[in-house]
C-alpha positions as a printed Julia matrix, in Angstrom:
527×3 Matrix{Float64}:
 -17.65  35.96    4.37
 -19.13  33.24    2.13
 -17.23  30.0     1.71
 -15.82  29.34   -1.8
 -18.39  27.69   -4.09
 -16.13  24.76   -4.93
 -15.71  23.75   -1.27
 -19.09  21.99   -1.18
 -19.89  21.8    -4.92
 -21.35  18.7    -6.55
 -19.79  18.39  -10.01
 -21.1   16.15  -12.8
 -18.4   14.58  -14.95
 -19.15  14.62  -18.68
 -17.23  12.26  -20.96
 -17.99  14.16  -24.19
 -17.53  11.21  -26.56
 -20.33   9.35  -24.8
 -22.73  12.01  -23.52
 -24.71  13.24  -26.55
 -24.0   13.14  -30.29
 -25.27  16.32  -31.91
 -24.21  15.73  -35.51
 -24.97  12.02  -35.82
 -21.47  10.75  -36.53
 -21.56   8.31  -33.61
 -19.31  10.37  -31.32
 -20.59  12.73  -28.64
 -19.75  16.4   -29.15
 -20.24  19.95  -27.92
 -23.43  20.5   -29.91
 -24.95  17.45  -28.24
 -23.85  18.7   -24.83
 -25.33  22.13  -25.58
 -28.67  20.51  -26.37
 -28.63  18.4   -23.21
 -27.31  21.09  -20.85
 -30.8   21.83  -19.42
 -30.93  18.2   -18.28
 -27.78  18.7   -16.22
 -29.16  21.9   -14.74
 -32.35  20.02  -13.78
 -30.33  17.62  -11.63
 -29.29  20.42   -9.31
 -25.54  19.97   -9.67
 -23.27  22.99   -9.3
 -21.15  22.42  -12.38
 -19.77  20.01  -14.95
 -16.28  18.66  -15.55
 -15.45  17.96  -19.19
 -12.77  15.42  -20.05
 -10.52  16.5   -22.95
 -12.08  17.78  -26.17
  -8.95  19.55  -27.4
  -7.31  18.54  -30.72
  -5.95  15.01  -30.45
  -5.29  11.93  -32.58
  -7.57  10.18  -30.04
  -5.16   7.36  -29.32
  -6.14   7.62  -25.64
  -9.56   9.19  -26.27
  -8.32  12.77  -25.93
  -5.69  12.4   -23.22
  -3.07  12.63  -25.98
  -3.38  16.38  -26.66
  -1.86  17.9   -29.79
  -3.12  21.48  -29.17
  -3.98  22.6   -25.65
  -5.79  25.77  -26.69
  -8.4   24.73  -29.22
 -11.27  22.31  -29.9
 -10.92  19.12  -31.91
 -13.18  19.24  -35.01
 -14.48  15.84  -33.86
 -16.22  17.69  -31.02
 -16.95  21.05  -32.61
 -15.43  24.52  -32.58
 -14.07  27.04  -30.12
 -17.13  29.18  -30.89
 -19.38  26.31  -29.79
 -17.38  25.98  -26.6
 -17.94  29.69  -25.9
 -21.68  29.16  -26.48
 -21.58  26.22  -24.08
 -19.83  28.33  -21.46
 -22.37  31.14  -21.81
 -25.39  28.8   -21.63
 -23.95  26.91  -18.68
 -23.38  30.11  -16.74
 -26.9   31.32  -17.55
 -28.21  28.04  -16.09
 -26.12  28.43  -12.94
 -23.57  25.78  -13.9
 -19.8   26.16  -13.59
 -17.47  24.65  -16.18
 -14.36  22.65  -15.23
 -11.93  21.49  -17.94
  -9.21  18.84  -18.02
  -5.58  19.89  -18.36
  -3.07  17.14  -19.21
   0.38  18.4   -18.13
   2.28  15.13  -17.69
   2.29  14.21  -21.37
   1.07  15.33  -24.79
   0.44  13.68  -28.13
   3.35  12.49  -30.22
   1.76  14.68  -32.9
   2.13  17.84  -30.81
   4.18  20.34  -32.87
   6.81  20.69  -30.14
   7.36  16.94  -29.98
   7.49  16.73  -33.76
  10.21  19.39  -33.73
  12.06  17.37  -31.09
  11.88  14.21  -33.2
  13.33  16.08  -36.17
  16.12  17.6   -34.07
  19.39  15.98  -33.07
  20.24  14.35  -29.72
  21.04  16.92  -27.04
  19.08  19.71  -28.78
  16.99  22.35  -27.04
  13.92  20.91  -28.75
  14.48  17.5   -27.17
  15.11  19.09  -23.78
  11.37  19.8   -23.52
  10.81  16.05  -23.18
  12.69  13.08  -21.73
  15.11  11.84  -24.38
  17.98   9.57  -23.41
  20.26   7.02  -25.02
  20.3    3.44  -23.84
  23.42   1.34  -23.22
  22.99  -0.06  -26.73
  20.62   0.2   -29.68
  18.1   -2.3   -28.28
  18.14  -1.58  -24.53
  16.06   1.29  -23.06
  17.68   3.87  -20.74
  16.1    2.23  -17.68
  13.65  -0.51  -16.68
  10.55   1.65  -16.18
   7.28   0.15  -17.36
   4.31   1.91  -18.94
   0.98   2.05  -17.12
  -0.51   0.6   -20.29
   1.95  -2.31  -20.38
   5.43  -2.82  -21.83
   8.43  -0.53  -21.63
   7.92   3.16  -20.86
  10.52   3.94  -23.56
  10.41   3.97  -27.37
  13.24   4.47  -29.83
  13.08   7.72  -31.78
  14.64   6.32  -34.98
  14.87   2.52  -34.61
  16.88   2.09  -37.79
  19.41   4.87  -37.15
  23.03   4.28  -36.18
  23.59   7.94  -35.3
  20.43   8.69  -33.28
  20.28   6.22  -30.38
  17.82   8.26  -28.3
  14.69   6.87  -26.7
  11.81   8.96  -25.37
   9.84   8.4   -22.15
   6.08   7.77  -22.08
   4.45   6.63  -18.85
   1.35   5.79  -20.87
   1.18   4.87  -24.57
   4.03   5.47  -26.99
   1.79   8.15  -28.55
   1.97  10.15  -25.27
   5.52  11.44  -24.63
   6.15  12.9   -21.18
   7.05  16.55  -20.78
  10.31  17.33  -18.97
   9.16  19.54  -16.11
  12.75  20.18  -15.03
  12.94  22.47  -18.05
  11.46  25.87  -16.99
  10.15  26.43  -20.52
   7.59  23.67  -19.89
   6.28  25.53  -16.84
   5.96  28.74  -18.85
   4.13  26.89  -21.62
   1.5   25.52  -19.25
   1.04  28.82  -17.42
  -0.06  30.2   -20.78
  -2.44  27.25  -21.23
  -4.1   28.02  -17.87
  -4.43  31.69  -18.75
  -6.0   30.85  -22.12
  -8.89  28.93  -20.56
  -9.35  31.16  -17.53
  -9.45  34.2   -19.83
 -12.31  32.56  -21.73
 -14.27  32.26  -18.48
 -13.67  28.65  -17.45
 -14.37  28.21  -13.71
 -11.93  25.46  -12.84
  -9.34  23.01  -14.1
  -8.91  19.34  -13.3
  -5.23  18.38  -13.42
  -4.56  14.95  -14.94
  -1.89  12.73  -13.3
  -1.06  15.71  -11.09
   1.47  13.86   -8.93
   3.71  12.49  -11.71
   5.08  15.56  -13.52
   8.62  15.28  -12.16
  10.81  12.2   -12.54
  13.82  11.39  -10.36
  17.07  13.08  -11.35
  19.18  10.85  -13.56
  16.26   8.53  -14.42
  17.62   5.54  -12.42
  16.3    2.0   -12.62
  13.28   1.17  -10.47
  13.58  -1.43   -7.72
  10.95  -3.52   -9.54
   9.62  -3.56  -13.08
   5.94  -3.25  -12.15
   3.65  -0.55  -13.53
   4.99   2.93  -12.8
   1.68   4.32  -11.54
  -0.36   1.51  -10.03
  -3.15   2.84   -7.86
  -1.76   3.65   -4.42
   1.54   1.86   -5.05
   3.16   4.54   -7.17
   6.8    4.18   -8.12
   8.58   6.97   -6.18
  10.93   7.57   -9.12
   8.12   8.9   -11.31
   5.61  10.04   -8.71
   5.29  12.53   -5.86
   8.66  14.21   -6.38
   8.98  17.2    -4.05
   9.57  19.67   -6.9
   6.02  19.2    -8.2
   4.63  21.34   -5.38
   6.31  24.44   -6.79
   4.25  23.97   -9.97
   1.01  24.1    -8.03
   2.14  27.03   -5.93
   2.71  28.93   -9.17
  -0.64  27.77  -10.56
  -2.46  28.7    -7.34
  -1.1   32.24   -7.52
  -2.17  32.46  -11.16
  -5.62  31.0   -10.42
  -6.26  33.27   -7.45
  -5.49  36.34   -9.59
  -8.82  35.87  -11.4
 -12.19  37.29  -10.39
 -14.64  35.69   -9.85
 -12.81  32.88   -8.13
 -11.48  29.92  -10.08
 -10.21  26.62   -8.68
  -7.89  23.65   -9.31
  -8.66  20.01   -8.55
  -5.97  17.37   -8.88
  -5.99  13.75   -9.94
  -3.57  12.76   -7.18
  -3.54   8.98   -6.98
  -1.66   8.68   -3.69
  -2.37   7.6    -0.15
  -4.44  10.22    1.74
  -1.62  11.67    3.85
   0.47  12.26    0.7
  -2.37  13.44   -1.53
  -3.45  16.0     1.07
  -0.1   17.8     0.69
  -1.23  18.89   -2.78
  -4.11  20.85   -1.21
  -2.14  22.95    1.22
  -3.3   26.55    1.39
  -0.92  27.7    -1.35
  -1.39  24.76   -3.73
  -4.46  23.18   -5.37
  -7.9   23.75   -3.91
  -8.96  20.09   -4.07
  -7.69  16.6    -4.82
  -9.79  13.54   -5.53
  -9.98  11.04   -2.66
  -8.59   8.15   -4.7
  -8.27   5.86   -1.71
 -12.07   6.13   -1.51
 -12.9    5.91   -5.22
 -11.6    2.35   -5.47
 -13.32   0.92   -2.38
 -15.52  -2.15   -2.41
 -18.61  -2.67   -0.25
 -17.02  -3.14    3.16
 -17.66  -1.19    6.37
 -14.16  -1.54    7.76
 -12.56  -0.33    4.53
 -14.84   2.72    4.36
 -14.2    3.63    7.98
 -10.43   3.16    7.71
 -10.17   5.33    4.6
 -12.64   7.87    5.98
 -10.51   8.29    9.1
  -7.35   8.62    7.01
  -8.95  11.34    4.91
 -10.19  13.17    7.99
  -6.69  13.05    9.53
  -5.25  14.42    6.29
  -7.84  17.21    6.31
  -6.91  18.18    9.85
  -3.24  18.25    8.91
  -3.48  20.2     5.65
  -6.88  21.91    5.7
  -8.7   20.87    2.51
 -11.88  18.8     2.75
 -11.98  15.48    0.84
 -13.47  15.42   -2.64
 -15.71  12.37   -2.79
 -16.41  10.13   -5.78
 -17.23   6.49   -6.42
 -16.97   6.49  -10.2
 -15.12   8.08  -13.1
 -14.17   7.21  -16.67
 -11.23   5.03  -15.53
 -13.01   2.96  -12.86
 -15.35  -0.04  -13.07
 -18.85   1.28  -12.41
 -19.94   0.9    -8.79
 -23.07  -1.18   -9.56
 -20.72  -3.85  -10.92
 -17.86  -3.25   -8.5
 -20.24  -3.62   -5.53
 -21.34  -7.11   -6.58
 -23.47  -6.72   -9.69
 -27.11  -7.66  -10.16
 -29.87  -6.19   -8.02
 -27.71  -6.0    -4.89
 -24.91  -4.22   -6.75
 -27.45  -1.74   -8.11
 -28.89  -1.09   -4.63
 -25.42  -0.64   -3.18
 -24.41   1.78   -5.95
 -27.53   3.83   -5.25
 -26.8    3.79   -1.51
 -23.17   4.7    -2.07
 -24.1    7.67   -4.24
 -26.54   9.01   -1.66
 -23.9    8.48    1.03
 -21.14  10.51   -0.64
 -23.57  13.39   -1.25
 -24.02  13.61    2.51
 -20.33  13.55    3.44
 -18.47  16.77    4.34
 -16.83  18.44    1.33
 -17.4   18.37   -2.42
 -18.55  15.42   -4.53
 -18.34  14.27   -8.15
 -20.93  12.25  -10.07
 -19.87  10.43  -13.23
 -22.31  10.53  -16.14
 -24.74   7.63  -15.97
 -24.19   7.13  -12.25
 -27.52   8.89  -11.68
 -29.04   6.14  -13.88
 -27.39   3.31  -11.94
 -25.61   2.13  -15.08
 -23.55  -1.06  -14.69
 -20.22  -1.81  -16.34
 -20.7   -3.05  -19.91
 -18.86  -6.08  -21.29
 -17.76  -4.48  -24.55
 -17.1   -7.1   -27.29
 -13.39  -7.73  -27.81
 -13.46  -6.55  -31.42
 -15.08  -3.25  -30.42
 -12.62  -2.26  -27.66
 -10.51   0.82  -28.34
  -8.83   1.55  -25.0
  -5.02   1.55  -25.47
  -4.75   0.1   -21.99
  -6.52  -3.0   -23.33
  -4.32  -3.21  -26.4
  -1.05  -2.96  -24.43
  -1.92  -4.27  -20.97
  -5.07  -6.37  -21.21
  -7.22  -4.07  -19.05
 -10.17  -2.27  -20.65
 -11.84   0.91  -19.4
 -14.31   0.92  -22.3
 -17.05  -0.66  -20.18
 -17.53   2.55  -18.17
 -17.49   4.73  -21.3
 -20.39   3.32  -23.33
 -22.68   6.14  -24.6
 -25.59   7.18  -22.4
 -29.12   5.9   -23.12
 -31.6    8.76  -23.29
 -34.69   7.0   -24.64
 -36.31   3.57  -24.42
 -36.59   3.44  -28.19
 -33.45   2.08  -29.91
 -33.76   4.75  -32.61
 -30.69   6.98  -32.91
 -28.85   4.72  -30.46
 -31.4    5.19  -27.67
 -31.39   8.94  -28.19
 -27.61   9.28  -27.9
 -27.58  10.74  -31.43
 -29.72  13.84  -31.88
 -29.48  13.83  -35.69
 -30.67  11.29  -38.24
 -27.73   9.09  -39.06
 -26.73   5.58  -39.96
 -23.45   5.92  -38.04
 -22.95   3.44  -35.23
 -21.89   4.83  -31.85
 -18.15   4.7   -31.22
 -18.75   1.98  -28.6
 -21.7   -0.42  -29.0
 -24.72  -0.11  -26.69
 -25.95  -3.35  -25.07
 -29.45  -4.61  -26.04
 -30.85  -3.84  -22.56
 -29.59  -0.25  -22.48
 -33.02   1.31  -23.1
 -34.36   0.03  -19.78
 -31.89   2.35  -18.02
 -32.65   5.4   -20.19
 -32.98   8.9   -18.82
 -36.66   9.05  -19.81
 -37.36   5.88  -17.82
 -35.83   7.43  -14.71
 -37.6   10.74  -15.23
 -40.99   9.01  -15.31
 -40.34   6.82  -12.26
 -40.72   8.67   -8.92
 -38.62   5.99   -7.2
 -35.72   6.03   -9.68
 -32.1    6.77   -8.81
 -32.29   9.92  -10.92
 -35.24  11.25   -8.93
 -33.52  10.27   -5.68
 -30.43  12.3    -6.57
 -32.49  15.33   -7.55
 -34.23  15.17   -4.16
 -30.93  14.65   -2.32
 -29.27  17.64   -3.97
 -32.23  19.87   -3.17
 -32.21  18.65    0.44
 -28.45  19.21    0.61
 -28.97  22.86   -0.35
 -31.77  23.31    2.18
 -29.72  21.81    5.01
 -26.72  23.97    4.12
 -28.93  27.08    4.1
 -30.26  26.18    7.55
 -26.74  25.69    8.85
 -27.17  21.97    9.49
 -24.46  21.15    6.93
 -21.34  23.27    7.34
 -18.47  23.13    4.82
 -16.03  22.95    7.72
 -17.7   19.95    9.36
 -15.45  17.15   10.5
 -16.28  13.58    9.59
 -16.34  11.18   12.56
 -16.36   7.61   11.23
 -17.37   4.44   13.08
 -19.05   1.04   12.71
 -22.0    0.06   14.91
 -23.5   -3.4    15.39
 -20.96  -4.9    13.02
 -22.59  -3.77    9.78
 -23.75  -0.16   10.13
 -21.35   2.42    8.75
 -21.73   5.89   10.24
 -20.13   9.18    9.33
 -21.21  11.85   11.79
 -21.07  15.56   10.87
 -21.23  17.9    13.85
 -23.8   16.98   16.49
 -26.99  16.95   14.42
 -26.39  15.08   11.16
 -25.03  11.71   10.17
 -24.82   9.45    7.13
 -25.63   5.8     7.8
 -25.08   2.85    5.44
 -26.17  -0.73    6.16
 -23.51  -2.91    4.57
 -24.37  -6.31    5.98
 -26.97  -8.97    5.18
 -29.33  -8.06    8.03
 -31.2   -4.86    8.94
 -29.16  -2.51   11.14
 -30.51  -0.56   14.1
 -30.02   3.19   13.81
 -28.75   5.23   16.78
 -31.41   6.14   19.36
 -33.13   9.42   18.58
 -32.48   9.22   14.83
 -34.89  10.69   12.3
 -34.34   9.57    8.7
 -34.83  12.47    6.3
 -33.93  10.63    3.1
 -33.01   7.04    2.31
 -31.81   5.29   -0.81
 -34.51   2.6    -0.45
 -37.82   2.48    1.47
 -37.67   1.83    5.2
 -39.46  -1.34    6.35
 -39.31  -0.6    10.09
 -38.76   2.77   11.75
 -35.43   2.97   13.55
 -33.87   0.28   11.36
 -31.99   0.42    8.07
 -32.45  -2.34    5.52
 -29.33  -4.05    4.03
 -27.69  -2.22    1.12
 -29.47   0.98    2.11
 -28.15   4.43    3.03
 -29.84   7.27    4.9
 -29.29  10.82    5.98
 -30.24  11.13    9.63
 -30.97  14.03   11.95
 -30.25  13.38   15.6
 -32.5   14.71   18.37
């Protein structure tokens, strides 16, 4: 029996606003993605994950959904999405969509009905409405991820309606009340809508935070409610959430050919792995890994934690070093030429680890984080909390020429891109990488082809364990089975490879056989 495709798939994350602008209005869209889809197929990835393109006021760039079963006119039409799905499948690419079940837009019709209804109504029971002790004090001390209180008054000037509503993110993103079974029924229909259209998988946003503690008590501290791996237990990882994913797994498994679910579960490995038990989601992102710096001991410690979690609950880790919410790895790993080399090495490394992997758009170009001018920032997290994610979301450069925003826009237009491109962006363009045999883009194409060949030969098995260790103080090793290992030199000096090693691909040229240069990664066959 063949292993499920998603178990070892390499998925390319597309942030539609910034991938390709088909109509020239300065915002990426489905027509631009359709035109550029052959590029993605040429990389050798197995599929693409699209962040939200559903109707939205775009307060949080699409993660404030006002209609879960349609396409925002900003991005195109449902007919264009169907064309995208058909073309992707003809090119051998799977399509994974975002579902945002923790919250919706304040403009969602059901929330608008709730606002217009009275306290205690069935309409308000779909969300978290509660009265505070007085007209100016929220129901509890919970803080928003984006800064400030997680509560907003419904009618600030009313003496009769003293309700507040909960929003873990911006005030334009009210949280659904998952203790109301009608919410579960609503989202089951959302899943069916997209699966019926032929979507191959769904990525579940903030998957661990759907349920809040009964009674909505005060938190022990007033820090951010979802802060990396330090999640507030009152709004995160409630036991009831697992019943949601058991229901969704049954629904997902009822489709042929097979579909899958991957969760954004920002918890420590041993907790996140519980979401991928055999009757829950198929995958969860390894968030403890996504946020790592360039440090051998950190990589080994987290790698061992993830392997222990896999042994306990069965699902292989899902590796990534970048996404639309994280500082790009070339900057996070130190910036400059060394940061770029480390980002390249890190990307090659995760493609050799056991399990699936995700590449964020532009990572194959080695793009650094951009310092977006203050006046041009649009991230609500910046406006409320002083942290901007805009720097990882700047539109892709396709051409050296600055015309049409370095090829980001495919139509003649005078519209500026929704985020400004830096003056040096053309030097990192797709066409530059395509023409350079030593570019990161060409490296990744070679690595993905080699990955397929090794899997076909049985060298890489989807059920491989990952044995992590550090050698000689600066050489990170993850060993798969008895024949294959990933090695990364993370120190300032060359690192000696294990005796009998044969390098089959490296992120940078090898100066001396049997040694790995600093900031370099290699896939190694052992004799």
